[in-house]
N, C-alpha and C positions, 0 to 999 in steps of 0.2 A: 762323277763328271771328269772325264779326261781333259787335261788342259790343252789349249791350242798348241802349246809348245811340243807336247808329247805326240799329239795326234798328227802333227805335220811331219814328224820323223818316223812314224811307224812303218810307212811303206818303203823307206830308204835303207833300213837296217839290213846288213848282210847276214846270211845264215850259212854256217855257224859263225859266231863272233871270234875274232882272233884272240889267241891265248897270250896276250901281252899286257903290260901295264902302261896303257896310254889312255888319254881322255876319250879318244874315239872308241877304243875297245870297251870301256866302261859304259859309254853311251849306248853302244850296241847291246850290251847285256841288259841295261835298264829298259830299253825299248822292247826287247824280247820278254823280259819279266812282266812288263805292262800288258803285252799281248796275251801272256799266259795267266793273267789275273793274279799276279803275285806282287801287289803294290809295295809291300815292305822291302822285298828284294830290289825292286825298281828304285825306290827312294835311296837305298844305300848305294846303289851303283851310280845314280846321278850325283850323289855327294862325292863319291870317289872320283868321278870324272872332273868335277869342279876343283877338287884338290890337286889335280895334275896340272892345272893351268896357273898362269900368273894372276895375281889378284886384280890386275888392271885389265885383264882380258874381258871384253864385254860379254863373252859367252858364259862367264862364271855366274852372272846374275840369272841368266836363263836356265842354267842347270840347277841352281838352288831353288828357283821357282818351280821347276818340274819335280824336284825332290819333295818340296812342300806339298804340291798337289798329290803326289803319290802317298805321302804320309797321311793326308786327309782320307784318302781312299782306304788306307790301312787302319783307320780309326785311332790314329796317334796324333791328336791335335797339338800336343805340346811340342813334339818334334817338328811338326809342320810349321808351327809359329816361328821356331828358331831358324829354320831354313828360309822361310819367306821373309823374315826380317833381314837376313843376309842379302837376299835377292833385291829387296827394295832399298837397301842402304846404298847400293851402287847406282851407276848410270847405264847399266847394260839393258835394262828394260825400258822400252819407250812405247808411247801410245797405247794401243790395245793390249799389248803384252803386259805393261805395267798395270793396266786396269784389271786384267784377269788375275794377276798376282795379288792385287789389293782385295779383290773379291774372295780369293782363297784365304787371305789373311783374316778377313772378316768371318769366314766360315770356321776357321780354326779358333778364333776368339769366342764365337758363339758356342762352339762345342765345349769350351772350357768355362762357360758361364760368364764370360767377360763381355756383357752386352754393350757397355759403353764403347769399348774399343771396336767391337763389331760394327756398331752404327757409324763410328767415325770413318772406318775403312770403306764402308758402303758409300758414304757421302763423297769420299775422295774418288772412289772408282767411277762414280757417275760422270766425272769430267771426261772420261775417255770411252766408256762402254755403255752409254745410256741407251743404246739400241739393242743391248743384250737382254732378252726376256728373262733369263735366269737371274740377272741382277735384281730385277723388280720382284721376281718370285721369292728370292731370298729375303729381300727387304720386307716383303709382306709377312713372311714367316717370322722374321726377327721382330717385327712390330707387335705381333701377337704375344711373343714372350715379354715384350716391353710393356704390354698393356695399353698400346696406343692404337685405338680404333681408327682414327683419322688417317694415320700413316699407312696402316694395313690396307684400308680401302683404296687410298690413292696409289699405292704401289701395285696392288693386284690389278687395278684398273689399267696402269701402264703396261703390265705384262700381257693382259688380254688384248690391248690395242695392238701390240707387236705380234703376238702369236695367239689369236683367238680360238684356235681349234686344238691346241696342245693339251692332251689329257691331264698331264701333271699340273699345268697351270690352272685348268678348270677345277681340278681336285682341290688345289690350294684356295681357289676362289670360294669354294664351298666352305672351307675352314674359316675364311675371313667373314663370310656371311653369318656363319654360326657364331663366331666370336662377337659379331655386332648385334646378335640377338635376332637375326633373320633366318629362322629355321626353314621357311618356305623357299627363300633364295638358295639356302644350302642344299635343300633337297633337289631343286631344279639343276644346280650345277653338277651335283653328283650323279643324277640321272643322265645328264649329257655326257659325263665321263664314261659311263657304262655303255652308252650308245656308240661312242667313238673307240673305245678300247675294251670290248666285252670280255676278252680272255687275257688281258695283260695285267701288269702290276697295278696300274692306276685303276683299272676297272674293278679289280678285286678289292682294292683299298676303299673304293667308293661304296661298294656293296656293304662292307663292314661298317663304314661310317654311317650309312643310312640306317642300319640296325639300331644305332645309338640315338637317333632322333626320336622325339615324341611322335606318337601315332597322330596323323592329321585328324583334326576334329571335323566331322561332317555334320552339317545342320540339316535335319529332316523336318519338313513342314508337315503339320498335321493335316489330314484330308479335310476339305471343307464339307460342312454338313449340307446335305441335299436341301434344296429350297422346297 
């Protein structure tokens, strides 16, 4: 998931980037690395951009948040946590930007197995991004790891209310149903995923998940004896 900070800048980056050591040049390189699906290079460039600025510059927080998001995409949650903590320590992130950074910090914590921190950051993020379906999607997935059926159901319910046709949310709803012992509900959700995303990632995942469910039991009535 590309952060809103990175996504907003993708269209504005010049090509090629200037060969100088400035924050703007490093940001340009980071954005191009993101577009080229090289998140580790993007993270390093965002960090370098932040290091060119005064610690009091509000842009520093946004750059470290973007670096943290990129480290998550690069499967480096430890590095992501360090950069996101730097971003959240200052005042450069406000409103939704802070909420998205908190959600990324929760993702990094969950990837490190620190479920307590992950839940705390999700709870804090709700204050500003409660309308983001991915927040509730993640909360539901986290609740499964926590063994919390009630929170998993409530969270996926919120995600479905906001985005009822999203294949990935429907797929996670199937996981929540299965976690709650409702294999019939899980089957229904995963069949709906296949209908909406027959050839996509979610659809393929749903097909594989369906194979792991018990075969539905069909009750056959014996024919009545003739009178």
